[in-house]
TORMI-124238 format. One line per 8 residues: number of its first residue (from 0); their letters; for each residue x, y, z of C-alpha. Coordinates in Angstrom, 2 decimals. Layout:
BEGIN
NUM	A	X Y Z  ...
end
This chain:
BEGIN
0	MINYFDKN	-36.15 0.47 -5.68  -33.54 -1.66 -3.91  -36.05 -4.51 -3.55  -35.80 -5.13 -7.30  -32.12 -6.09 -6.96  -31.84 -9.61 -5.56  -28.76 -11.85 -5.47  -29.24 -13.18 -9.00
8	VIQGICNS	-29.62 -9.71 -10.50  -26.50 -8.41 -8.73  -24.50 -11.50 -9.72  -25.50 -10.93 -13.34  -24.35 -7.31 -13.12  -21.07 -8.39 -11.53  -20.37 -10.66 -14.50  -20.76 -7.89 -17.05
16	NEFKGWLL	-17.55 -6.74 -18.71  -18.26 -3.21 -17.52  -18.26 -4.31 -13.88  -15.17 -6.50 -14.35  -13.35 -3.53 -15.86  -14.42 -1.40 -12.90  -13.08 -4.07 -10.52  -9.73 -4.08 -12.31
24	SRRWFGDK	-9.47 -0.34 -11.68  -9.71 -0.84 -7.90  -6.39 -0.47 -6.09  -7.13 -3.47 -3.85  -8.03 -5.85 -6.69  -5.12 -8.26 -7.14  -3.71 -10.37 -9.99  -4.58 -7.70 -12.54
32	SALSNLEF	-2.21 -9.07 -15.18  -3.68 -12.57 -15.10  -7.26 -11.25 -15.21  -6.85 -8.30 -17.58  -8.60 -10.18 -20.41  -11.80 -10.21 -18.28  -12.13 -13.97 -18.77  -13.17 -14.74 -15.22
40	DIFLQYFE	-16.42 -15.42 -13.45  -17.78 -13.76 -10.33  -19.86 -15.62 -7.77  -21.59 -14.09 -4.79  -20.57 -16.20 -1.80  -22.51 -13.93 0.53  -25.28 -11.43 -0.18  -27.39 -9.50 2.31
48	IIAERIFL	-29.26 -6.21 2.10  -28.54 -4.76 5.54  -30.08 -1.32 5.03  -32.20 0.41 2.47  -29.19 1.12 0.26  -26.43 -1.27 1.36  -25.57 -4.57 -0.30  -23.20 -6.54 1.96
56	IIIEVKTP	-21.40 -8.80 -0.50  -18.52 -11.25 -0.64  -17.47 -12.06 -4.19  -15.38 -14.94 -5.47  -13.35 -14.33 -8.62  -12.76 -17.59 -10.48  -11.07 -19.03 -13.53  -10.47 -22.74 -14.18
64	DYSKTYFL	-7.17 -22.58 -12.27  -7.60 -19.52 -10.01  -9.80 -18.33 -7.17  -9.76 -15.32 -4.89  -12.39 -13.83 -2.62  -13.07 -10.19 -1.71  -15.21 -8.29 0.77  -17.20 -5.85 -1.35
72	PLIYYEKI	-20.00 -3.91 0.37  -21.76 -1.68 -2.14  -24.09 1.22 -1.70  -26.76 1.98 -4.30  -27.89 5.49 -5.18  -29.88 7.37 -7.77  -28.65 10.83 -6.78  -25.38 10.89 -4.88
80	EVILEPSE	-26.50 13.66 -2.51  -29.06 11.27 -1.00  -26.38 8.97 0.49  -24.20 11.75 1.90  -24.21 13.49 5.25  -24.05 17.32 5.19  -20.33 17.21 6.05  -19.69 14.99 3.02
88	KTRSNIVK	-21.36 17.27 0.48  -18.24 19.07 -0.63  -17.48 19.48 -4.30  -14.19 17.56 -4.12  -15.79 14.65 -2.26  -18.73 14.43 -4.64  -16.37 14.46 -7.63  -14.20 11.74 -6.06
96	LTENTFTK	-17.18 9.50 -5.26  -18.73 10.03 -8.69  -15.45 9.12 -10.39  -15.29 5.90 -8.35  -18.90 4.90 -9.05  -19.84 1.96 -11.28  -22.75 3.01 -13.54  -24.88 0.84 -15.80
104	KLAITIEN	-28.20 1.29 -17.60  -30.69 -1.47 -16.77  -34.11 -2.44 -18.06  -36.31 -3.67 -15.17  -40.00 -4.41 -14.82  -41.81 -2.33 -12.19  -45.53 -2.99 -11.69  -45.82 -4.72 -15.08
112	EQKIITLN	-44.13 -1.81 -16.82  -40.60 -1.97 -18.19  -38.43 0.99 -17.24  -34.86 2.02 -18.00  -32.98 3.00 -14.87  -29.42 4.04 -14.13  -27.76 1.80 -11.56  -25.03 3.54 -9.56
120	LLEAEFCL	-22.92 1.40 -7.24  -20.20 2.75 -4.96  -17.90 1.02 -2.50  -19.96 1.51 0.64  -17.00 2.29 2.89  -16.61 5.72 1.30  -19.88 6.86 2.87  -20.53 7.69 6.50
128	FFWKKVLF	-23.98 6.17 5.99  -22.37 2.71 5.77  -20.31 3.10 8.94  -23.24 4.47 10.89  -25.33 1.46 9.97  -22.65 -1.17 10.58  -21.15 0.26 13.79  -23.90 2.27 15.46
136	DTGISEKF	-27.30 1.00 14.32  -28.47 -1.36 17.08  -31.28 -2.57 14.83  -28.65 -4.00 12.49  -26.13 -5.17 15.11  -28.87 -7.15 16.85  -29.32 -9.07 13.61  -25.61 -9.96 13.36
144	PSLDMELT	-26.07 -13.62 14.48  -28.79 -14.23 11.88  -26.60 -12.59 9.23  -23.63 -14.83 10.13  -21.80 -11.74 11.44  -19.97 -11.22 14.72  -18.50 -8.25 16.58  -15.28 -9.28 18.35
152	LYSKQFED	-13.83 -6.98 21.04  -10.17 -7.21 22.07  -10.85 -6.29 25.68  -7.24 -6.75 26.85  -6.21 -3.98 24.47  -8.17 -1.29 26.31  -7.90 -1.96 30.02  -6.12 1.31 30.78
160	ETNMKKVQ	-8.09 4.49 31.42  -7.28 6.21 28.12  -8.39 3.33 25.94  -11.39 2.58 28.14  -12.55 6.11 27.43  -12.16 5.61 23.69  -14.16 2.38 23.75  -16.82 3.91 25.97
168	NLIEAGLY	-17.13 6.72 23.45  -17.79 4.17 20.70  -20.45 2.39 22.74  -22.26 5.59 23.73  -22.28 6.82 20.12  -24.18 3.67 19.26  -26.60 3.92 22.17  -27.27 7.66 21.89
176	PDRYELSI	-26.59 8.63 18.24  -28.38 11.98 18.59  -25.78 13.14 21.11  -22.81 12.60 18.77  -21.61 13.98 15.48  -19.57 11.74 13.18  -17.29 12.47 10.24  -14.95 10.36 8.11
184	SQLGKGNT	-12.02 11.06 5.82  -9.99 8.65 3.73  -6.46 7.82 4.80  -3.49 6.81 2.71  -4.44 9.02 -0.27  -6.23 6.03 -1.77  -2.91 4.26 -2.31  -3.61 1.36 0.05
192	TNLLFLLN	-4.44 -2.29 -0.53  -7.32 -2.02 1.92  -9.64 0.92 2.44  -8.72 3.10 5.42  -10.77 5.88 6.97  -10.41 8.18 9.94  -13.59 8.34 12.03  -14.04 11.38 14.27
200	ISNKRTPN	-16.69 11.26 16.99  -17.65 14.54 18.67  -19.98 14.93 21.65  -22.48 17.68 20.80  -22.88 18.50 24.50  -19.17 19.31 24.86  -18.37 21.13 21.60  -15.12 22.58 22.96
208	QNPISYVL	-13.56 19.15 23.44  -11.53 17.61 20.64  -13.20 14.68 18.86  -11.98 11.17 19.55  -10.56 9.51 16.44  -10.42 5.91 15.25  -9.08 4.19 12.18  -11.67 2.12 10.33
216	KSYKDYSI	-10.19 -0.55 8.11  -12.00 -2.60 5.51  -10.11 -5.84 4.84  -10.79 -6.31 1.13  -9.02 -9.66 0.81  -11.57 -12.00 2.36  -9.38 -14.48 4.21  -7.80 -14.96 7.60
224	SLEPSKLY	-6.45 -11.59 8.75  -2.98 -11.56 10.31  -3.14 -8.00 11.61  -5.16 -8.44 14.83  -2.89 -11.19 16.15  0.31 -9.34 15.19  -0.87 -6.18 16.90  -1.75 -8.25 19.95
232	VLVKNKFP	1.78 -9.75 20.03  3.34 -6.28 19.80  1.17 -4.99 22.65  2.02 -8.05 24.75  5.72 -7.44 24.15  5.20 -3.77 25.04  6.52 -2.50 21.73  6.24 1.30 21.99
240	NTPKIYGT	3.50 3.12 20.09  1.71 0.02 18.85  -1.77 0.96 17.58  -4.30 -1.03 19.60  -7.07 -2.90 17.84  -10.37 -2.41 19.65  -12.54 -4.75 17.66  -13.36 -6.43 14.39
248	IKVRDNDT	-16.53 -7.34 12.53  -16.45 -10.84 11.13  -18.58 -12.18 8.31  -18.64 -15.98 8.27  -15.66 -16.14 10.66  -13.32 -13.90 8.68  -12.47 -10.34 9.71  -13.92 -7.79 7.30
256	VGIIESVP	-13.77 -4.56 9.34  -11.24 -3.47 11.94  -11.59 -0.66 14.49  -8.08 0.49 15.36  -6.58 3.17 17.57  -5.74 6.38 15.75  -2.20 7.33 16.73  -1.02 10.96 16.82
264	NIGNLGDI	1.17 11.67 13.82  2.44 14.43 11.58  2.64 12.19 8.52  4.56 9.23 7.15  8.31 8.94 6.76  8.07 9.25 3.00  6.95 12.86 3.44  10.23 13.75 5.14
272	YWNELNNM	12.45 12.05 2.55  10.52 13.35 -0.46  10.02 16.93 0.72  13.58 17.60 1.85  15.15 16.03 -1.23  12.91 17.89 -3.68  13.31 21.17 -1.82  17.08 20.77 -2.02
280	INTVFKDV	17.12 19.98 -5.76  14.60 22.67 -6.71  16.25 25.35 -4.57  19.88 24.70 -5.49  19.37 24.05 -9.22  17.05 26.94 -10.05  18.87 27.86 -13.27  20.17 24.89 -15.26
288	NNDYSKLS	22.45 27.20 -17.26  24.52 28.08 -14.20  27.87 26.48 -13.44  27.40 23.79 -10.80  30.72 22.05 -11.39  31.83 22.53 -7.78  29.04 20.16 -6.74  30.71 17.43 -8.79
296	EKSNASQL	33.20 17.14 -5.94  32.02 14.60 -3.40  32.94 16.74 -0.38  30.84 19.68 -1.62  27.89 17.47 -2.53  28.11 15.74 0.82  28.08 19.06 2.66  25.06 20.19 0.64
304	IKERCRET	23.12 17.05 1.63  24.16 17.48 5.25  22.84 21.05 5.31  19.66 20.57 3.28  18.48 17.12 4.42  19.01 17.33 8.17  15.72 15.77 9.21  16.10 12.97 6.65
312	ILVSSEIG	19.57 12.14 8.00  18.32 12.24 11.58  15.38 9.86 11.07  17.57 7.57 8.94  20.00 7.32 11.84  17.18 6.17 14.12  14.79 4.14 11.99  17.08 1.13 11.50
320	NYINKLHN	17.17 0.45 15.23  13.41 0.95 15.49  12.86 -1.65 12.76  15.23 -3.96 14.62  13.20 -3.49 17.83  10.04 -4.21 15.87  11.49 -7.53 14.74  12.42 -8.46 18.31
328	SLILSDQK	8.92 -7.58 19.49  7.25 -9.79 16.88  8.71 -12.89 18.53  6.90 -14.96 21.16  9.17 -17.91 21.85  6.39 -20.03 23.38  4.14 -19.78 20.31  5.17 -21.72 17.23
336	EYNSETVE	3.72 -19.25 14.73  5.60 -16.38 16.41  8.95 -17.91 17.35  12.18 -17.67 15.37  13.87 -20.63 13.74  16.76 -21.47 11.46  16.60 -23.11 8.06  19.27 -24.59 5.84
344	SKVYLKNY	20.57 -21.78 3.65  21.19 -23.89 0.53  17.62 -25.14 0.44  16.11 -21.76 1.28  18.11 -19.84 -1.32  17.54 -22.51 -3.97  13.78 -22.18 -3.48  13.93 -18.39 -3.49
352	TERLNSMI	16.13 -18.36 -6.59  13.56 -20.48 -8.39  10.83 -18.10 -7.27  12.67 -15.03 -8.57  13.60 -16.74 -11.83  9.96 -17.64 -12.34  8.95 -14.01 -11.83  11.59 -12.87 -14.34
360	SYLLSHMT	10.53 -15.43 -16.93  6.91 -14.34 -16.59  7.84 -10.67 -16.98  10.01 -11.36 -20.03  7.24 -13.39 -21.62  4.65 -10.72 -20.89  6.84 -7.86 -22.09  7.97 -9.45 -25.36
368	AQPESAFF	4.35 -10.37 -26.16  3.53 -6.66 -26.38  3.85 -4.62 -29.62  7.44 -3.92 -30.66  6.79 -0.20 -30.30  6.13 -0.61 -26.56  8.81 1.11 -24.49  9.31 -1.89 -22.21
376	NLPKISSI	9.90 -4.18 -25.20  13.27 -2.61 -25.95  16.16 -5.14 -26.02  18.17 -3.21 -23.42  15.28 -3.50 -20.96  15.02 -7.25 -21.45  18.78 -7.64 -21.07  18.59 -6.16 -17.56
384	LIDIKDII	16.25 -8.95 -16.48  18.49 -11.59 -18.07  21.50 -10.15 -16.24  19.56 -10.15 -12.97  19.01 -13.90 -13.36  22.79 -14.41 -13.55  23.39 -12.19 -10.52  20.82 -14.05 -8.42
392	ERFRSEYE	22.52 -17.33 -9.23  25.94 -15.92 -8.40  24.73 -14.54 -5.07  23.26 -17.93 -4.20  26.59 -19.64 -4.76  28.47 -16.96 -2.77  26.34 -17.22 0.37  28.60 -18.96 2.90
400	KPDIKIQP	26.58 -19.28 6.11  25.02 -22.74 6.60  21.80 -21.41 8.16  19.39 -18.51 7.77  17.30 -17.20 10.64  13.64 -16.64 9.82  10.91 -15.12 11.98  7.66 -13.10 11.77
408	VHQDLHME	8.34 -9.77 10.04  6.22 -6.91 8.75  6.62 -8.09 5.09  5.48 -4.82 3.44  7.54 -2.20 5.24  7.68 0.81 2.94  7.77 4.39 4.18  4.02 4.98 4.13
416	QILYNKVD	3.69 2.15 6.66  5.65 4.16 9.22  3.97 7.20 10.74  5.90 9.65 12.86  5.29 12.27 15.49  7.66 14.74 17.10  7.48 15.64 20.79  10.17 17.85 22.39
424	NQYNFYFI	12.44 17.23 19.36  12.13 13.46 19.89  10.68 11.22 17.18  8.01 8.65 17.86  7.52 6.07 15.11  4.30 4.13 14.58  4.35 1.00 12.45  1.03 0.22 10.77
432	DFEGDPQL	-0.58 -2.29 8.39  0.47 -5.76 9.55  -1.44 -7.80 6.98  1.61 -9.13 5.18  2.97 -8.71 1.68  -0.04 -8.24 -0.66  1.86 -10.09 -3.40  1.89 -13.31 -1.37
440	SLKEKMGK	-0.69 -16.03 -0.91  -2.26 -16.46 2.52  -0.05 -19.47 3.22  3.05 -17.46 2.33  1.90 -14.47 4.41  1.59 -16.74 7.42  5.19 -17.86 6.94  8.43 -16.47 8.33
448	FPIEKDFA	11.19 -14.54 6.61  14.68 -13.18 7.24  14.57 -9.67 8.69  16.28 -8.55 5.47  12.92 -8.66 3.70  11.77 -5.60 5.64  15.02 -3.70 5.20  15.03 -4.37 1.45
456	SFLRALSY	11.47 -3.10 1.18  12.41 0.10 3.00  15.51 0.65 0.84  13.49 0.25 -2.36  11.54 3.31 -1.28  14.78 5.34 -1.37  15.36 4.30 -4.97  11.80 5.22 -5.93
464	IKFNTLLS	12.12 8.66 -4.34  15.51 9.23 -5.97  14.42 8.47 -9.53  11.05 10.16 -9.27  12.82 13.28 -7.98  15.11 13.14 -11.01  12.12 12.69 -13.34  10.44 15.70 -11.76
472	FIEKNIIR	13.61 17.79 -12.21  13.93 16.76 -15.86  10.29 17.58 -16.54  10.59 21.06 -15.02  13.98 22.03 -16.40  15.27 19.84 -19.24  12.56 18.67 -21.62  11.85 20.69 -24.75
480	KEKYEVPE	8.09 20.65 -25.05  8.14 21.81 -28.65  9.92 18.53 -29.50  7.34 16.46 -27.58  9.96 15.04 -25.25  8.97 13.17 -22.10  11.10 12.95 -18.93  11.07 9.13 -18.90
488	EILYNLFF	12.68 9.04 -22.35  15.42 11.44 -21.29  16.05 9.37 -18.16  16.30 6.25 -20.35  18.80 7.99 -22.63  20.85 9.05 -19.62  21.47 5.41 -18.67  21.16 3.47 -21.92
496	RRAARPLK	21.96 5.70 -24.93  25.25 7.56 -24.73  24.75 9.35 -28.05  21.37 10.71 -26.94  22.27 11.76 -23.42  20.89 15.13 -22.23  23.05 18.03 -23.38  22.73 19.74 -20.02
504	KVVDIVLN	25.62 18.63 -17.79  23.59 19.63 -14.77  21.61 16.38 -15.12  24.74 14.33 -14.38  25.53 16.52 -11.36  21.99 16.15 -9.99  22.15 12.38 -10.50  25.48 12.18 -8.64
512	ILNLWESK	24.00 14.10 -5.71  20.95 11.83 -5.66  23.16 8.75 -5.67  25.26 10.14 -2.84  22.05 11.00 -0.91  20.83 7.43 -1.27  24.18 5.92 -0.35  24.52 8.06 2.79
520	LIGKILRD	21.03 7.13 4.00  21.52 3.41 3.36  24.66 3.55 5.47  22.85 5.25 8.33  19.80 2.96 8.18  21.84 -0.26 8.22  24.55 0.94 10.60  25.17 -1.39 13.58
528	LDANYILI	22.55 -3.88 12.31  23.26 -7.56 11.77  21.78 -7.64 8.26  23.20 -9.69 5.39  23.91 -7.90 2.10  23.13 -10.90 -0.08  19.76 -11.48 1.57  18.87 -7.79 1.33
536	TYFYIERA	19.70 -7.91 -2.38  17.53 -11.00 -2.88  14.49 -9.28 -1.38  15.37 -5.95 -3.03  15.26 -7.67 -6.42  11.97 -9.35 -5.55  10.43 -6.00 -4.58  11.66 -4.32 -7.77
544	LHELNYEI	10.20 -7.15 -9.88  6.80 -6.72 -8.22  7.01 -2.97 -8.85  7.90 -3.58 -12.49  4.88 -5.83 -12.93  2.64 -3.18 -11.37  4.00 -0.36 -13.54  3.61 -2.40 -16.75
552	LFRPNKII	-0.06 -2.88 -15.95  -1.00 0.58 -14.74  1.75 3.12 -15.51  3.85 1.78 -18.42  5.70 5.08 -18.72  6.99 4.61 -15.15  8.65 1.19 -15.61  11.93 3.06 -15.97
560	VPILGLKE	12.02 3.49 -12.17  12.14 -0.20 -11.13  14.21 -1.02 -14.24  16.89 1.45 -13.15  16.79 0.00 -9.64  17.59 -3.40 -11.16  20.21 -1.89 -13.49  22.05 -0.42 -10.52
568	IVDKS	22.33 -3.91 -9.03  23.72 -5.19 -12.35  26.25 -2.33 -12.54  27.37 -2.74 -8.92  27.81 -6.48 -9.37
end
């Protein structure tokens, strides 16, 4: 059946509104606001059928004044069970894959007879079948040169015995596939710009040995990838716990697949912050009708946080210095693209102010163009953005230092980008995902920034956890379902409508504790670091504006979270 789908047929399918809508639903698909009207064209820059069910595709999304290219391998199936290995045939996995499948009825001519078929297309990376073919099928890898593909090995990354063993395991699995058992599982809970999977390879002849694991990464943005070189710099500078990159698969000279070391970890830092905070709130405030007035006193609230959030406080005391060491290890003074430099502060801040003002103007225009009944079209919401413009300008005029130091930084350092492990009560932190800020163009990603960009990104995560914890508490304990109340509306009233504030005083007490929690952790994270408050605020605002844009597009009821982050800056200033 796959022989009936050539490049022209697939390109026609890609330009259907159904397929464009499916693309917009993908987490990795960027510029959703600009393309939400579906008035764009899709061109297949690259198209190869590399196995009986796999279309290897690179698509270009174009409008008259816009162009972006994506790596989009697709796997075709009639019945989903056919493309799955036995280990993948679980109910939850089949449901997940089915929900992520693009489906379209097509009329095609087969042997002079027109038939109606159902075309099912799934992102190929979700299936072990794809990885087996791309990584371990010598019949396909031998064709790489003719397919304009290339396997690049970073041999200097695995010269020690441990990593040599891991690479040897990969090679042998390709040479003797019958001797090995493979399994994959998605990483990042699907909330990643690129697709990430954990590959486990077990030797059938030694079933008692633990499998060797690797991270498989599909670089969806088809452009020059920054991650391999950044990881190489970190390894060269002997930054502890740097995941090594073993190899990449290039298509037409751009990295599309990365094979990366799987580092031992318990989870990401966000798990610690979220779990301890929510456990504290849910345990202490079990009955909202109780008298919690003693917790209004700062000393009592502070003691509560100290007792209930011990691990959070501990990692917060350490992570700031780890981030600082990361920044030092991203510098190679003899390489221009990796050295540090200074720029004139007036020019830099003027350009950044213009950038932020442009973002605000776009958001205001987009929000006010929506129906008046839309929550984010309320005047008090718009006024926050107008006030932020004034604050940015004031901060720019108050910055006194003549120069600003810029250097390579992570660019997208939120809590899920930091994994942790615990050995003998000592924390090991693993920084991952060095592809740059997904909101930036390639040219901007390749640029340098003040270290404050990373710290601001990390601090925004605290605000998100704080307000989402409060929303969760309100939903469980405060809303009156018979009145069709929603927690976001009550949270809005708490900050913007005095007459409609929640009647339960416990909400104010919980909010005070959450604010104290955030303030304590910020102090511990930034302690002893040479970070500038004004620059952190600049990048904090930028991050919140990006979050606001995202929430408007995909979760309009959640825009209250970044809005309140911006409101706090207005109130403090």
